[in-house]
mmJSON file of the N, C-alpha and C atoms, coordinates in Angstrom:
{"data_MODEL":{"atom_site":{
"group_PDB":["ATOM","ATOM","ATOM","ATOM","ATOM","ATOM","ATOM","ATOM","ATOM","ATOM","ATOM","ATOM","ATOM","ATOM","ATOM","ATOM","ATOM","ATOM","ATOM","ATOM","ATOM","ATOM","ATOM","ATOM","ATOM","ATOM","ATOM","ATOM","ATOM","ATOM","ATOM","ATOM","ATOM","ATOM","ATOM","ATOM","ATOM","ATOM","ATOM","ATOM","ATOM","ATOM","ATOM","ATOM","ATOM","ATOM","ATOM","ATOM","ATOM","ATOM","ATOM","ATOM","ATOM","ATOM","ATOM","ATOM","ATOM","ATOM","ATOM","ATOM","ATOM","ATOM","ATOM","ATOM","ATOM","ATOM","ATOM","ATOM","ATOM","ATOM","ATOM","ATOM","ATOM","ATOM","ATOM","ATOM","ATOM","ATOM","ATOM","ATOM","ATOM","ATOM","ATOM","ATOM","ATOM","ATOM","ATOM","ATOM","ATOM","ATOM","ATOM","ATOM","ATOM","ATOM","ATOM","ATOM","ATOM","ATOM","ATOM","ATOM","ATOM","ATOM","ATOM","ATOM","ATOM","ATOM","ATOM","ATOM","ATOM","ATOM","ATOM","ATOM","ATOM","ATOM","ATOM","ATOM","ATOM","ATOM","ATOM","ATOM","ATOM","ATOM","ATOM","ATOM","ATOM","ATOM","ATOM","ATOM","ATOM","ATOM","ATOM","ATOM","ATOM","ATOM","ATOM","ATOM","ATOM","ATOM","ATOM","ATOM","ATOM","ATOM","ATOM","ATOM","ATOM","ATOM","ATOM","ATOM","ATOM","ATOM","ATOM","ATOM","ATOM","ATOM","ATOM","ATOM","ATOM","ATOM","ATOM","ATOM","ATOM","ATOM","ATOM","ATOM","ATOM","ATOM","ATOM","ATOM","ATOM","ATOM","ATOM","ATOM","ATOM","ATOM","ATOM","ATOM","ATOM","ATOM","ATOM","ATOM","ATOM","ATOM","ATOM","ATOM","ATOM","ATOM","ATOM","ATOM","ATOM","ATOM","ATOM","ATOM","ATOM","ATOM","ATOM","ATOM","ATOM","ATOM","ATOM","ATOM","ATOM","ATOM","ATOM","ATOM","ATOM","ATOM","ATOM","ATOM","ATOM","ATOM","ATOM","ATOM","ATOM","ATOM","ATOM","ATOM","ATOM","ATOM","ATOM","ATOM","ATOM","ATOM","ATOM","ATOM","ATOM","ATOM","ATOM","ATOM","ATOM","ATOM","ATOM","ATOM","ATOM","ATOM","ATOM","ATOM","ATOM","ATOM","ATOM","ATOM","ATOM","ATOM","ATOM"],
"id":[1,2,3,4,5,6,7,8,9,10,11,12,13,14,15,16,17,18,19,20,21,22,23,24,25,26,27,28,29,30,31,32,33,34,35,36,37,38,39,40,41,42,43,44,45,46,47,48,49,50,51,52,53,54,55,56,57,58,59,60,61,62,63,64,65,66,67,68,69,70,71,72,73,74,75,76,77,78,79,80,81,82,83,84,85,86,87,88,89,90,91,92,93,94,95,96,97,98,99,100,101,102,103,104,105,106,107,108,109,110,111,112,113,114,115,116,117,118,119,120,121,122,123,124,125,126,127,128,129,130,131,132,133,134,135,136,137,138,139,140,141,142,143,144,145,146,147,148,149,150,151,152,153,154,155,156,157,158,159,160,161,162,163,164,165,166,167,168,169,170,171,172,173,174,175,176,177,178,179,180,181,182,183,184,185,186,187,188,189,190,191,192,193,194,195,196,197,198,199,200,201,202,203,204,205,206,207,208,209,210,211,212,213,214,215,216,217,218,219,220,221,222,223,224,225,226,227,228,229,230,231,232,233,234,235,236,237,238,239,240,241,242,243],
"type_symbol":["N","C","C","N","C","C","N","C","C","N","C","C","N","C","C","N","C","C","N","C","C","N","C","C","N","C","C","N","C","C","N","C","C","N","C","C","N","C","C","N","C","C","N","C","C","N","C","C","N","C","C","N","C","C","N","C","C","N","C","C","N","C","C","N","C","C","N","C","C","N","C","C","N","C","C","N","C","C","N","C","C","N","C","C","N","C","C","N","C","C","N","C","C","N","C","C","N","C","C","N","C","C","N","C","C","N","C","C","N","C","C","N","C","C","N","C","C","N","C","C","N","C","C","N","C","C","N","C","C","N","C","C","N","C","C","N","C","C","N","C","C","N","C","C","N","C","C","N","C","C","N","C","C","N","C","C","N","C","C","N","C","C","N","C","C","N","C","C","N","C","C","N","C","C","N","C","C","N","C","C","N","C","C","N","C","C","N","C","C","N","C","C","N","C","C","N","C","C","N","C","C","N","C","C","N","C","C","N","C","C","N","C","C","N","C","C","N","C","C","N","C","C","N","C","C","N","C","C","N","C","C","N","C","C","N","C","C","N","C","C","N","C","C"],
"label_atom_id":["N","CA","C","N","CA","C","N","CA","C","N","CA","C","N","CA","C","N","CA","C","N","CA","C","N","CA","C","N","CA","C","N","CA","C","N","CA","C","N","CA","C","N","CA","C","N","CA","C","N","CA","C","N","CA","C","N","CA","C","N","CA","C","N","CA","C","N","CA","C","N","CA","C","N","CA","C","N","CA","C","N","CA","C","N","CA","C","N","CA","C","N","CA","C","N","CA","C","N","CA","C","N","CA","C","N","CA","C","N","CA","C","N","CA","C","N","CA","C","N","CA","C","N","CA","C","N","CA","C","N","CA","C","N","CA","C","N","CA","C","N","CA","C","N","CA","C","N","CA","C","N","CA","C","N","CA","C","N","CA","C","N","CA","C","N","CA","C","N","CA","C","N","CA","C","N","CA","C","N","CA","C","N","CA","C","N","CA","C","N","CA","C","N","CA","C","N","CA","C","N","CA","C","N","CA","C","N","CA","C","N","CA","C","N","CA","C","N","CA","C","N","CA","C","N","CA","C","N","CA","C","N","CA","C","N","CA","C","N","CA","C","N","CA","C","N","CA","C","N","CA","C","N","CA","C","N","CA","C","N","CA","C","N","CA","C","N","CA","C","N","CA","C","N","CA","C","N","CA","C","N","CA","C"],
"label_alt_id":[null,null,null,null,null,null,null,null,null,null,null,null,null,null,null,null,null,null,null,null,null,null,null,null,null,null,null,null,null,null,null,null,null,null,null,null,null,null,null,null,null,null,null,null,null,null,null,null,null,null,null,null,null,null,null,null,null,null,null,null,null,null,null,null,null,null,null,null,null,null,null,null,null,null,null,null,null,null,null,null,null,null,null,null,null,null,null,null,null,null,null,null,null,null,null,null,null,null,null,null,null,null,null,null,null,null,null,null,null,null,null,null,null,null,null,null,null,null,null,null,null,null,null,null,null,null,null,null,null,null,null,null,null,null,null,null,null,null,null,null,null,null,null,null,null,null,null,null,null,null,null,null,null,null,null,null,null,null,null,null,null,null,null,null,null,null,null,null,null,null,null,null,null,null,null,null,null,null,null,null,null,null,null,null,null,null,null,null,null,null,null,null,null,null,null,null,null,null,null,null,null,null,null,null,null,null,null,null,null,null,null,null,null,null,null,null,null,null,null,null,null,null,null,null,null,null,null,null,null,null,null,null,null,null,null,null,null,null,null,null,null,null,null],
"label_comp_id":["UNK","UNK","UNK","UNK","UNK","UNK","UNK","UNK","UNK","UNK","UNK","UNK","UNK","UNK","UNK","UNK","UNK","UNK","UNK","UNK","UNK","UNK","UNK","UNK","UNK","UNK","UNK","UNK","UNK","UNK","UNK","UNK","UNK","UNK","UNK","UNK","UNK","UNK","UNK","UNK","UNK","UNK","UNK","UNK","UNK","UNK","UNK","UNK","UNK","UNK","UNK","UNK","UNK","UNK","UNK","UNK","UNK","UNK","UNK","UNK","UNK","UNK","UNK","UNK","UNK","UNK","UNK","UNK","UNK","UNK","UNK","UNK","UNK","UNK","UNK","UNK","UNK","UNK","UNK","UNK","UNK","UNK","UNK","UNK","UNK","UNK","UNK","UNK","UNK","UNK","UNK","UNK","UNK","UNK","UNK","UNK","UNK","UNK","UNK","UNK","UNK","UNK","UNK","UNK","UNK","UNK","UNK","UNK","UNK","UNK","UNK","UNK","UNK","UNK","UNK","UNK","UNK","UNK","UNK","UNK","UNK","UNK","UNK","UNK","UNK","UNK","UNK","UNK","UNK","UNK","UNK","UNK","UNK","UNK","UNK","UNK","UNK","UNK","UNK","UNK","UNK","UNK","UNK","UNK","UNK","UNK","UNK","UNK","UNK","UNK","UNK","UNK","UNK","UNK","UNK","UNK","UNK","UNK","UNK","UNK","UNK","UNK","UNK","UNK","UNK","UNK","UNK","UNK","UNK","UNK","UNK","UNK","UNK","UNK","UNK","UNK","UNK","UNK","UNK","UNK","UNK","UNK","UNK","UNK","UNK","UNK","UNK","UNK","UNK","UNK","UNK","UNK","UNK","UNK","UNK","UNK","UNK","UNK","UNK","UNK","UNK","UNK","UNK","UNK","UNK","UNK","UNK","UNK","UNK","UNK","UNK","UNK","UNK","UNK","UNK","UNK","UNK","UNK","UNK","UNK","UNK","UNK","UNK","UNK","UNK","UNK","UNK","UNK","UNK","UNK","UNK","UNK","UNK","UNK","UNK","UNK","UNK","UNK","UNK","UNK","UNK","UNK","UNK"],
"label_asym_id":["A","A","A","A","A","A","A","A","A","A","A","A","A","A","A","A","A","A","A","A","A","A","A","A","A","A","A","A","A","A","A","A","A","A","A","A","A","A","A","A","A","A","A","A","A","A","A","A","A","A","A","A","A","A","A","A","A","A","A","A","A","A","A","A","A","A","A","A","A","A","A","A","A","A","A","A","A","A","A","A","A","A","A","A","A","A","A","A","A","A","A","A","A","A","A","A","A","A","A","A","A","A","A","A","A","A","A","A","A","A","A","A","A","A","A","A","A","A","A","A","A","A","A","A","A","A","A","A","A","A","A","A","A","A","A","A","A","A","A","A","A","A","A","A","A","A","A","A","A","A","A","A","A","A","A","A","A","A","A","A","A","A","A","A","A","A","A","A","A","A","A","A","A","A","A","A","A","A","A","A","A","A","A","A","A","A","A","A","A","A","A","A","A","A","A","A","A","A","A","A","A","A","A","A","A","A","A","A","A","A","A","A","A","A","A","A","A","A","A","A","A","A","A","A","A","A","A","A","A","A","A","A","A","A","A","A","A","A","A","A","A","A","A"],
"label_entity_id":["1","1","1","1","1","1","1","1","1","1","1","1","1","1","1","1","1","1","1","1","1","1","1","1","1","1","1","1","1","1","1","1","1","1","1","1","1","1","1","1","1","1","1","1","1","1","1","1","1","1","1","1","1","1","1","1","1","1","1","1","1","1","1","1","1","1","1","1","1","1","1","1","1","1","1","1","1","1","1","1","1","1","1","1","1","1","1","1","1","1","1","1","1","1","1","1","1","1","1","1","1","1","1","1","1","1","1","1","1","1","1","1","1","1","1","1","1","1","1","1","1","1","1","1","1","1","1","1","1","1","1","1","1","1","1","1","1","1","1","1","1","1","1","1","1","1","1","1","1","1","1","1","1","1","1","1","1","1","1","1","1","1","1","1","1","1","1","1","1","1","1","1","1","1","1","1","1","1","1","1","1","1","1","1","1","1","1","1","1","1","1","1","1","1","1","1","1","1","1","1","1","1","1","1","1","1","1","1","1","1","1","1","1","1","1","1","1","1","1","1","1","1","1","1","1","1","1","1","1","1","1","1","1","1","1","1","1","1","1","1","1","1","1"],
"label_seq_id":[1,1,1,2,2,2,3,3,3,4,4,4,5,5,5,6,6,6,7,7,7,8,8,8,9,9,9,10,10,10,11,11,11,12,12,12,13,13,13,14,14,14,15,15,15,16,16,16,17,17,17,18,18,18,19,19,19,20,20,20,21,21,21,22,22,22,23,23,23,24,24,24,25,25,25,26,26,26,27,27,27,28,28,28,29,29,29,30,30,30,31,31,31,32,32,32,33,33,33,34,34,34,35,35,35,36,36,36,37,37,37,38,38,38,39,39,39,40,40,40,41,41,41,42,42,42,43,43,43,44,44,44,45,45,45,46,46,46,47,47,47,48,48,48,49,49,49,50,50,50,51,51,51,52,52,52,53,53,53,54,54,54,55,55,55,56,56,56,57,57,57,58,58,58,59,59,59,60,60,60,61,61,61,62,62,62,63,63,63,64,64,64,65,65,65,66,66,66,67,67,67,68,68,68,69,69,69,70,70,70,71,71,71,72,72,72,73,73,73,74,74,74,75,75,75,76,76,76,77,77,77,78,78,78,79,79,79,80,80,80,81,81,81],
"pdbx_PDB_ins_code":[null,null,null,null,null,null,null,null,null,null,null,null,null,null,null,null,null,null,null,null,null,null,null,null,null,null,null,null,null,null,null,null,null,null,null,null,null,null,null,null,null,null,null,null,null,null,null,null,null,null,null,null,null,null,null,null,null,null,null,null,null,null,null,null,null,null,null,null,null,null,null,null,null,null,null,null,null,null,null,null,null,null,null,null,null,null,null,null,null,null,null,null,null,null,null,null,null,null,null,null,null,null,null,null,null,null,null,null,null,null,null,null,null,null,null,null,null,null,null,null,null,null,null,null,null,null,null,null,null,null,null,null,null,null,null,null,null,null,null,null,null,null,null,null,null,null,null,null,null,null,null,null,null,null,null,null,null,null,null,null,null,null,null,null,null,null,null,null,null,null,null,null,null,null,null,null,null,null,null,null,null,null,null,null,null,null,null,null,null,null,null,null,null,null,null,null,null,null,null,null,null,null,null,null,null,null,null,null,null,null,null,null,null,null,null,null,null,null,null,null,null,null,null,null,null,null,null,null,null,null,null,null,null,null,null,null,null,null,null,null,null,null,null],
"Cartn_x":[144.623,143.035,142.909,142.146,141.379,139.675,138.594,137.677,137.691,137.066,137.392,136.137,135.188,133.958,134.299,134.531,135.163,135.529,137.628,138.349,139.057,139.608,140.321,141.049,142.638,143.094,143.972,143.711,144.026,145.026,146.353,146.314,145.249,146.086,145.137,145.809,145.362,145.852,145.796,147.285,147.609,146.659,145.586,144.424,143.651,143.32,142.569,140.721,141.254,139.532,138.668,137.826,137.013,136.714,136.713,136.731,135.575,134.248,133.467,134.03,133.985,134.779,135.875,136.755,137.401,137.242,135.543,134.898,134.786,133.96,133.182,133.997,135.311,136.626,137.515,137.149,137.495,136.128,134.824,133.57,133.205,133.76,133.53,131.548,130.923,129.245,129.17,128.574,128.264,127.632,126.945,125.253,125.793,125.131,125.203,124.167,124.352,122.471,123.483,123.878,124.63,126.007,127.28,128.197,129.213,128.367,128.959,129.028,128.341,128.412,126.795,125.575,124.343,123.273,123.146,122.497,122.927,123.909,124.511,124.147,123.812,123.108,124.605,125.848,126.827,127.727,127.147,128.129,128.227,129.678,129.599,130.404,130.89,131.564,132.932,134.003,135.324,136.312,136.644,136.807,138.074,139.171,140.838,141.285,141.871,142.309,141.769,141.95,141.454,141.447,140.464,140.257,139.813,139.72,139.449,138.323,137.535,136.494,137.131,136.212,136.207,135.114,134.526,133.752,133.714,133.833,133.607,131.84,131.19,129.792,129.013,127.762,127.118,126.696,127.463,126.892,128.116,128.815,130.037,128.928,129.513,128.634,129.022,128.652,128.662,130.124,130.506,131.567,132.16,133.34,133.368,132.934,132.005,131.533,132.707,132.4,132.648,130.962,131.895,130.84,131.621,131.584,132.533,132.393,131.288,131.489,132.19,132.28,133.367,135.384,135.078,136.403,137.558,138.665,140.221,140.282,141.636,142.39,143.01,143.961,144.814,145.775,146.614,146.894,146.338,146.605,146.023,144.237,143.346,142.165,141.675,140.8,140.213,138.435,138.32,135.673,135.423,134.184,133.52,132.294,133.045,132.581,133.337],
"Cartn_y":[193.662,193.673,195.416,195.762,196.678,196.941,197.744,197.69,198.654,199.435,200.722,201.689,201.327,202.188,202.464,201.796,202.158,202.693,202.623,202.843,202.858,201.548,200.446,199.545,199.815,198.498,197.682,196.54,195.251,194.401,193.744,192.557,191.136,190.368,189.156,188.088,187.685,187.058,185.642,184.592,183.915,182.272,182.943,181.54,181.462,181.468,181.731,181.419,182.864,183.012,183.553,183.515,184.102,185.847,186.386,187.994,188.318,187.534,187.724,187.84,187.078,186.958,188.147,187.988,189.452,190.579,191.031,192.672,191.958,191.308,191.25,191.734,190.744,191.409,192.727,193.282,195.086,195.297,195.745,196.103,196.166,195.625,196.609,195.937,196.318,196.574,195.367,193.991,193.431,192.042,192.038,191.377,189.814,189.274,187.696,186.653,185.587,184.65,183.324,182.642,181.186,180.906,181.409,181.538,180.008,180.162,178.58,178.937,180.514,180.664,179.875,179.498,179.4,180.126,181.662,182.522,183.23,184.303,185.183,186.828,186.335,187.772,188.584,187.624,188.051,189.236,189.287,189.487,191.192,191.36,192.746,193.301,194.109,194.2,194.148,193.831,193.582,194.413,195.601,196.554,196.154,195.182,195.133,193.701,192.754,191.777,190.411,189.446,188.074,186.863,186.32,185.611,183.99,183.343,182.463,181.535,180.472,179.688,178.945,178.834,177.47,177.824,176.444,175.911,176.719,175.794,176.263,176.508,177.933,178.311,177.628,177.569,176.483,177.33,178.394,178.445,180.883,180.857,181.642,182.607,184.086,185.123,186.3,186.603,188.074,188.555,188.393,189.326,190.635,190.509,191.721,191.734,190.817,190.441,189.177,189.342,188.254,187.469,186.358,185.988,186.326,186.296,187.216,186.461,185.529,183.736,183.376,182.934,181.694,182.335,183.744,183.914,184.474,183.953,184.115,184.487,185.785,186.736,186.175,185.9,186.247,186.71,187.44,188.795,190.131,190.734,191.967,192.724,192.51,193.017,194.207,194.528,196.225,195.092,195.987,195.535,197.095,196.543,197.831,197.799,197.654,197.812,198.737],
"Cartn_z":[130.911,130.862,131.5,130.545,130.31,130.204,131.704,131.419,131.467,130.134,129.365,129.686,130.06,130.699,132.077,132.646,134.407,134.174,133.32,133.196,134.649,134.73,134.952,134.218,134.543,133.838,134.726,135.06,135.217,135.338,136.123,135.564,135.561,134.531,134.354,135.874,136.175,137.601,137.214,137.224,137.158,136.799,138.127,138.451,137.982,136.352,135.296,134.867,136.255,136.0,135.196,135.417,134.125,133.892,132.534,132.538,133.613,133.499,134.507,136.305,136.812,137.293,137.891,137.143,136.998,137.284,136.531,136.516,137.8,138.772,139.234,140.87,141.028,141.349,141.482,140.451,140.33,140.518,140.779,141.455,139.899,138.531,137.767,137.172,136.982,136.972,135.28,135.645,134.568,135.287,133.477,134.0,133.387,134.561,134.058,134.576,133.898,134.696,134.569,133.964,133.415,133.627,133.894,133.67,133.552,132.313,130.784,130.154,129.331,128.146,127.461,127.854,127.46,127.153,128.483,127.546,127.638,127.696,126.318,127.452,128.79,129.714,129.256,129.895,130.012,128.581,127.569,126.379,126.129,125.993,125.979,125.065,124.33,123.347,123.384,122.578,122.691,121.886,122.799,121.762,121.205,121.666,121.4,121.745,121.235,121.896,120.696,121.789,121.484,123.354,123.16,124.241,124.042,124.604,124.551,125.139,125.343,125.997,126.885,128.041,128.809,129.952,130.059,129.199,127.633,126.607,125.283,125.08,125.05,125.042,124.14,124.346,123.45,122.233,122.233,120.658,121.077,119.904,119.81,120.014,120.326,120.454,119.01,118.159,117.513,117.167,115.697,115.917,116.521,117.632,118.389,119.506,120.248,121.538,121.701,123.066,124.245,124.962,125.662,126.905,127.833,128.997,129.803,130.622,131.031,132.112,131.79,130.344,130.23,129.045,129.359,128.256,129.658,129.015,128.959,128.02,129.18,128.036,127.094,126.25,124.894,124.772,125.962,125.975,126.451,125.911,125.573,125.537,126.44,125.955,127.111,126.202,125.96,126.085,126.992,126.915,127.541,126.956,126.786,128.438,129.37,130.648,131.636],
"occupancy":[1.0,1.0,1.0,1.0,1.0,1.0,1.0,1.0,1.0,1.0,1.0,1.0,1.0,1.0,1.0,1.0,1.0,1.0,1.0,1.0,1.0,1.0,1.0,1.0,1.0,1.0,1.0,1.0,1.0,1.0,1.0,1.0,1.0,1.0,1.0,1.0,1.0,1.0,1.0,1.0,1.0,1.0,1.0,1.0,1.0,1.0,1.0,1.0,1.0,1.0,1.0,1.0,1.0,1.0,1.0,1.0,1.0,1.0,1.0,1.0,1.0,1.0,1.0,1.0,1.0,1.0,1.0,1.0,1.0,1.0,1.0,1.0,1.0,1.0,1.0,1.0,1.0,1.0,1.0,1.0,1.0,1.0,1.0,1.0,1.0,1.0,1.0,1.0,1.0,1.0,1.0,1.0,1.0,1.0,1.0,1.0,1.0,1.0,1.0,1.0,1.0,1.0,1.0,1.0,1.0,1.0,1.0,1.0,1.0,1.0,1.0,1.0,1.0,1.0,1.0,1.0,1.0,1.0,1.0,1.0,1.0,1.0,1.0,1.0,1.0,1.0,1.0,1.0,1.0,1.0,1.0,1.0,1.0,1.0,1.0,1.0,1.0,1.0,1.0,1.0,1.0,1.0,1.0,1.0,1.0,1.0,1.0,1.0,1.0,1.0,1.0,1.0,1.0,1.0,1.0,1.0,1.0,1.0,1.0,1.0,1.0,1.0,1.0,1.0,1.0,1.0,1.0,1.0,1.0,1.0,1.0,1.0,1.0,1.0,1.0,1.0,1.0,1.0,1.0,1.0,1.0,1.0,1.0,1.0,1.0,1.0,1.0,1.0,1.0,1.0,1.0,1.0,1.0,1.0,1.0,1.0,1.0,1.0,1.0,1.0,1.0,1.0,1.0,1.0,1.0,1.0,1.0,1.0,1.0,1.0,1.0,1.0,1.0,1.0,1.0,1.0,1.0,1.0,1.0,1.0,1.0,1.0,1.0,1.0,1.0,1.0,1.0,1.0,1.0,1.0,1.0,1.0,1.0,1.0,1.0,1.0,1.0,1.0,1.0,1.0,1.0,1.0,1.0],
"B_iso_or_equiv":[0.0,0.0,0.0,0.0,0.0,0.0,0.0,0.0,0.0,0.0,0.0,0.0,0.0,0.0,0.0,0.0,0.0,0.0,0.0,0.0,0.0,0.0,0.0,0.0,0.0,0.0,0.0,0.0,0.0,0.0,0.0,0.0,0.0,0.0,0.0,0.0,0.0,0.0,0.0,0.0,0.0,0.0,0.0,0.0,0.0,0.0,0.0,0.0,0.0,0.0,0.0,0.0,0.0,0.0,0.0,0.0,0.0,0.0,0.0,0.0,0.0,0.0,0.0,0.0,0.0,0.0,0.0,0.0,0.0,0.0,0.0,0.0,0.0,0.0,0.0,0.0,0.0,0.0,0.0,0.0,0.0,0.0,0.0,0.0,0.0,0.0,0.0,0.0,0.0,0.0,0.0,0.0,0.0,0.0,0.0,0.0,0.0,0.0,0.0,0.0,0.0,0.0,0.0,0.0,0.0,0.0,0.0,0.0,0.0,0.0,0.0,0.0,0.0,0.0,0.0,0.0,0.0,0.0,0.0,0.0,0.0,0.0,0.0,0.0,0.0,0.0,0.0,0.0,0.0,0.0,0.0,0.0,0.0,0.0,0.0,0.0,0.0,0.0,0.0,0.0,0.0,0.0,0.0,0.0,0.0,0.0,0.0,0.0,0.0,0.0,0.0,0.0,0.0,0.0,0.0,0.0,0.0,0.0,0.0,0.0,0.0,0.0,0.0,0.0,0.0,0.0,0.0,0.0,0.0,0.0,0.0,0.0,0.0,0.0,0.0,0.0,0.0,0.0,0.0,0.0,0.0,0.0,0.0,0.0,0.0,0.0,0.0,0.0,0.0,0.0,0.0,0.0,0.0,0.0,0.0,0.0,0.0,0.0,0.0,0.0,0.0,0.0,0.0,0.0,0.0,0.0,0.0,0.0,0.0,0.0,0.0,0.0,0.0,0.0,0.0,0.0,0.0,0.0,0.0,0.0,0.0,0.0,0.0,0.0,0.0,0.0,0.0,0.0,0.0,0.0,0.0,0.0,0.0,0.0,0.0,0.0,0.0,0.0,0.0,0.0,0.0,0.0,0.0],
"pdbx_formal_charge":[null,null,null,null,null,null,null,null,null,null,null,null,null,null,null,null,null,null,null,null,null,null,null,null,null,null,null,null,null,null,null,null,null,null,null,null,null,null,null,null,null,null,null,null,null,null,null,null,null,null,null,null,null,null,null,null,null,null,null,null,null,null,null,null,null,null,null,null,null,null,null,null,null,null,null,null,null,null,null,null,null,null,null,null,null,null,null,null,null,null,null,null,null,null,null,null,null,null,null,null,null,null,null,null,null,null,null,null,null,null,null,null,null,null,null,null,null,null,null,null,null,null,null,null,null,null,null,null,null,null,null,null,null,null,null,null,null,null,null,null,null,null,null,null,null,null,null,null,null,null,null,null,null,null,null,null,null,null,null,null,null,null,null,null,null,null,null,null,null,null,null,null,null,null,null,null,null,null,null,null,null,null,null,null,null,null,null,null,null,null,null,null,null,null,null,null,null,null,null,null,null,null,null,null,null,null,null,null,null,null,null,null,null,null,null,null,null,null,null,null,null,null,null,null,null,null,null,null,null,null,null,null,null,null,null,null,null,null,null,null,null,null,null],
"auth_seq_id":[1,1,1,2,2,2,3,3,3,4,4,4,5,5,5,6,6,6,7,7,7,8,8,8,9,9,9,10,10,10,11,11,11,12,12,12,13,13,13,14,14,14,15,15,15,16,16,16,17,17,17,18,18,18,19,19,19,20,20,20,21,21,21,22,22,22,23,23,23,24,24,24,25,25,25,26,26,26,27,27,27,28,28,28,29,29,29,30,30,30,31,31,31,32,32,32,33,33,33,34,34,34,35,35,35,36,36,36,37,37,37,38,38,38,39,39,39,40,40,40,41,41,41,42,42,42,43,43,43,44,44,44,45,45,45,46,46,46,47,47,47,48,48,48,49,49,49,50,50,50,51,51,51,52,52,52,53,53,53,54,54,54,55,55,55,56,56,56,57,57,57,58,58,58,59,59,59,60,60,60,61,61,61,62,62,62,63,63,63,64,64,64,65,65,65,66,66,66,67,67,67,68,68,68,69,69,69,70,70,70,71,71,71,72,72,72,73,73,73,74,74,74,75,75,75,76,76,76,77,77,77,78,78,78,79,79,79,80,80,80,81,81,81],
"auth_comp_id":["UNK","UNK","UNK","UNK","UNK","UNK","UNK","UNK","UNK","UNK","UNK","UNK","UNK","UNK","UNK","UNK","UNK","UNK","UNK","UNK","UNK","UNK","UNK","UNK","UNK","UNK","UNK","UNK","UNK","UNK","UNK","UNK","UNK","UNK","UNK","UNK","UNK","UNK","UNK","UNK","UNK","UNK","UNK","UNK","UNK","UNK","UNK","UNK","UNK","UNK","UNK","UNK","UNK","UNK","UNK","UNK","UNK","UNK","UNK","UNK","UNK","UNK","UNK","UNK","UNK","UNK","UNK","UNK","UNK","UNK","UNK","UNK","UNK","UNK","UNK","UNK","UNK","UNK","UNK","UNK","UNK","UNK","UNK","UNK","UNK","UNK","UNK","UNK","UNK","UNK","UNK","UNK","UNK","UNK","UNK","UNK","UNK","UNK","UNK","UNK","UNK","UNK","UNK","UNK","UNK","UNK","UNK","UNK","UNK","UNK","UNK","UNK","UNK","UNK","UNK","UNK","UNK","UNK","UNK","UNK","UNK","UNK","UNK","UNK","UNK","UNK","UNK","UNK","UNK","UNK","UNK","UNK","UNK","UNK","UNK","UNK","UNK","UNK","UNK","UNK","UNK","UNK","UNK","UNK","UNK","UNK","UNK","UNK","UNK","UNK","UNK","UNK","UNK","UNK","UNK","UNK","UNK","UNK","UNK","UNK","UNK","UNK","UNK","UNK","UNK","UNK","UNK","UNK","UNK","UNK","UNK","UNK","UNK","UNK","UNK","UNK","UNK","UNK","UNK","UNK","UNK","UNK","UNK","UNK","UNK","UNK","UNK","UNK","UNK","UNK","UNK","UNK","UNK","UNK","UNK","UNK","UNK","UNK","UNK","UNK","UNK","UNK","UNK","UNK","UNK","UNK","UNK","UNK","UNK","UNK","UNK","UNK","UNK","UNK","UNK","UNK","UNK","UNK","UNK","UNK","UNK","UNK","UNK","UNK","UNK","UNK","UNK","UNK","UNK","UNK","UNK","UNK","UNK","UNK","UNK","UNK","UNK","UNK","UNK","UNK","UNK","UNK","UNK"],
"auth_asym_id":["A","A","A","A","A","A","A","A","A","A","A","A","A","A","A","A","A","A","A","A","A","A","A","A","A","A","A","A","A","A","A","A","A","A","A","A","A","A","A","A","A","A","A","A","A","A","A","A","A","A","A","A","A","A","A","A","A","A","A","A","A","A","A","A","A","A","A","A","A","A","A","A","A","A","A","A","A","A","A","A","A","A","A","A","A","A","A","A","A","A","A","A","A","A","A","A","A","A","A","A","A","A","A","A","A","A","A","A","A","A","A","A","A","A","A","A","A","A","A","A","A","A","A","A","A","A","A","A","A","A","A","A","A","A","A","A","A","A","A","A","A","A","A","A","A","A","A","A","A","A","A","A","A","A","A","A","A","A","A","A","A","A","A","A","A","A","A","A","A","A","A","A","A","A","A","A","A","A","A","A","A","A","A","A","A","A","A","A","A","A","A","A","A","A","A","A","A","A","A","A","A","A","A","A","A","A","A","A","A","A","A","A","A","A","A","A","A","A","A","A","A","A","A","A","A","A","A","A","A","A","A","A","A","A","A","A","A","A","A","A","A","A","A"],
"auth_atom_id":["N","CA","C","N","CA","C","N","CA","C","N","CA","C","N","CA","C","N","CA","C","N","CA","C","N","CA","C","N","CA","C","N","CA","C","N","CA","C","N","CA","C","N","CA","C","N","CA","C","N","CA","C","N","CA","C","N","CA","C","N","CA","C","N","CA","C","N","CA","C","N","CA","C","N","CA","C","N","CA","C","N","CA","C","N","CA","C","N","CA","C","N","CA","C","N","CA","C","N","CA","C","N","CA","C","N","CA","C","N","CA","C","N","CA","C","N","CA","C","N","CA","C","N","CA","C","N","CA","C","N","CA","C","N","CA","C","N","CA","C","N","CA","C","N","CA","C","N","CA","C","N","CA","C","N","CA","C","N","CA","C","N","CA","C","N","CA","C","N","CA","C","N","CA","C","N","CA","C","N","CA","C","N","CA","C","N","CA","C","N","CA","C","N","CA","C","N","CA","C","N","CA","C","N","CA","C","N","CA","C","N","CA","C","N","CA","C","N","CA","C","N","CA","C","N","CA","C","N","CA","C","N","CA","C","N","CA","C","N","CA","C","N","CA","C","N","CA","C","N","CA","C","N","CA","C","N","CA","C","N","CA","C","N","CA","C","N","CA","C","N","CA","C","N","CA","C","N","CA","C","N","CA","C"],
"pdbx_PDB_model_num":[1,1,1,1,1,1,1,1,1,1,1,1,1,1,1,1,1,1,1,1,1,1,1,1,1,1,1,1,1,1,1,1,1,1,1,1,1,1,1,1,1,1,1,1,1,1,1,1,1,1,1,1,1,1,1,1,1,1,1,1,1,1,1,1,1,1,1,1,1,1,1,1,1,1,1,1,1,1,1,1,1,1,1,1,1,1,1,1,1,1,1,1,1,1,1,1,1,1,1,1,1,1,1,1,1,1,1,1,1,1,1,1,1,1,1,1,1,1,1,1,1,1,1,1,1,1,1,1,1,1,1,1,1,1,1,1,1,1,1,1,1,1,1,1,1,1,1,1,1,1,1,1,1,1,1,1,1,1,1,1,1,1,1,1,1,1,1,1,1,1,1,1,1,1,1,1,1,1,1,1,1,1,1,1,1,1,1,1,1,1,1,1,1,1,1,1,1,1,1,1,1,1,1,1,1,1,1,1,1,1,1,1,1,1,1,1,1,1,1,1,1,1,1,1,1,1,1,1,1,1,1,1,1,1,1,1,1,1,1,1,1,1,1]
}}}
């Protein structure tokens, strides 16, 4: 898991937390509001990799973007954060 803009790379923990929760734990600045994939405040560019969602967002983000509040990585992921 890499936060490109912050210059931070870390292992994704096995506890299943969202990318938003991981960013917060690493002191990476992130915007959010709902934490459930409804408001899209947390939308972030996905530079590489793929993610899954739990819970599923109300509406999928645009191609190349990810909702960090409910996303979990499917392998190595690089975010523009």
